[in-house]
N, C-alpha and C positions, 0 to 999 in steps of 0.2 A: 651288562652294565656294572659299573663299579659302585661300591657303597658310598663313595664320596659325593656322588651327584645329589642325593637327597640332602646331605649335610650342607652342600653349597647353597641349595635352594633355601634351606632353613636360615643360614647365615645372611643371605641376601634379604630375605623377608624381615629378619630381625633388624638389620641395619636400616632398611627403609622405614620400618615402624618407629625406630628411635629417631630418625631424622624428622619424621612427621611430628612426633611428640615434641621434640626440641623446637621445631619451628612454631608449633602452636603455643608453647609456653613463652617463647620469645616475644610473641605479639601481645602479651599481657601488659598490665599497668606497671609503672615504675614506682608509684607511691606506696606507702606502707599501709594504707587504710584498707586495702583489699578490694576497694571499689574500682571498677574499670572506668576509664574516661571514654566518653563517646563523642565523636566529632559531629557537630550539627551541620546538616547540609546547607549550603549557601544557595539562595535562590538566584535566578537570573534577573537582570534588570528588565524594566518594561521595554526598553529599546531592543534588547536582545530577544525578548519574547516575541515582539512584533516582527523582528527580522526572521526568526525561526518560523513564525506563522506564515509569512509570505513565502518563504522557501518551501515549506511543506505544502502550501497551497499550490504553488507552481508545479511541484513534483507530482502531486496527486491529480491535478487537473490535466497535466501533460500526459500522464499514463491513461487517463480516461479518454482523452481526445485521440491518442494514438490507437488504443484498442478499438474505439468506435469507428475510426476511419479505416483501419487495416482490415478488420474482420466483420464490419457491418456495412458501412457505406460503400466501400470499394467493391466488394463482392456483389452487392445489390445492383450497383450500376452496371456491373459486368454481366448481369443476368444469371448469376449462379444460384439465386433463390427460386427460380422458375422450375416448375415441374418438368422432369426429363433432362435437366441440366446435369452435365458430368460432375460427379462429386458433390451433388446437392446435399445429401444427408450429412456428410462430414462438414460441409460449409455451414449448414444450419446449426450443427452442434457447436462449432467454433463461434458462430454468431451469438448463440444463446449464452455461452460462457463469457464472451466478450461483453455482452449486454449486462450481465450480472456484475462483472468486474468493473465496467465503466460506471454503473450506478453506484457501486460501493465506493469507488474512488471519488466520484462527484460528491457524495455525501461527506466523505472525509475532507475534501477540499472546502466544502461549505463550512464544516466545523473548524477547519484551520483558519478560514477567513475571519472568524469571530475574534481571533487574537490580534487583529490589526484594525483600528477604527476606520480607516479609509477603505480598506478592502471589505470590511464588514458591510459598510453602506453600499458598496458597489454590487456585492453578491446577494444581499438580502432579498431583492425582488425576484431572484432566480430560484429560490427554494421550492416554489410551487412547480416550476418546470422540471426540476430535478425529481420531485416526488411523482410527477406524472410518468416518469420512466420506470417506476417500480416493477410493474408486471411485464415490462417489455422483453426481458430476457426469456421468459416462458413463451411469449408469442414468437420470438425469433427462433427459439429452439424447435418449436412445433411447426414452423413454416407458415405461420398465420400472419406474419408481419407484412404490411404493404408499404407503398411509397410514403404514405402519411406518417407511419411509424418510424421509418428510417429518417424521414425529414425531421421528425420531432427530436430524434437523437442528435442529428446534425445541428439543428437550431439551438438546442440547449448547450451543446459543446461550444458553438460559436459565441453564444451569449456569455458563457463563462470566460472564454478567452478574451472577449472585449472588456468584460468587467475587470479582469485581472490587469489588462493593459492600461485601463483608465486609472487604476490604483497603483501603477508602477510595478506590477508583478506580471511581466509578459510570459504567457504560457506558450510553449512549443510542444508539438506532438512528440511523444516518446512511446514507441511501440513496445509493449511488454512481450516477453517471451510466451510461448504457448504454455509452459509449465506455470508461469505466474497466473495465467487465467484460471487454471484449475485450483489454485489456492495452495 
């Protein structure tokens, strides 16, 4: 190797350092007082906040509904939770993950609903139903969930969808990927 190679690296490093330094000093203040001016963030209007609350509610509730249907309700109806079923262990693991994911997204949707007065009133009675699903992921993962447990998931999801629809925020199932379930 020639000796010019380390010199080239040094020059490139020096040029990059100078450009970063120049860029950093160019972002400073123009006034002579030495104090830098800071931009104050602007808030969103209440109408925008409500719109975002509905949008986030629809997204979170849709993910919860999709996960619950795809990996809990559908496999249960197909008999994949029964002892001796092909792929039962993997199905139960996915159902457990989906249960935890759905619970998490339902809690987030409930929090999102608080940003919109109409949606908040529609979802408020459902918080107890959402809380009742808290330990469901563990039961699903261990294979201890029965028809009543799966029915509870389905009932809460359907109630959330109806509440959203009545408040003008229609929820459609959106199946999350398997990697989203794991966090």
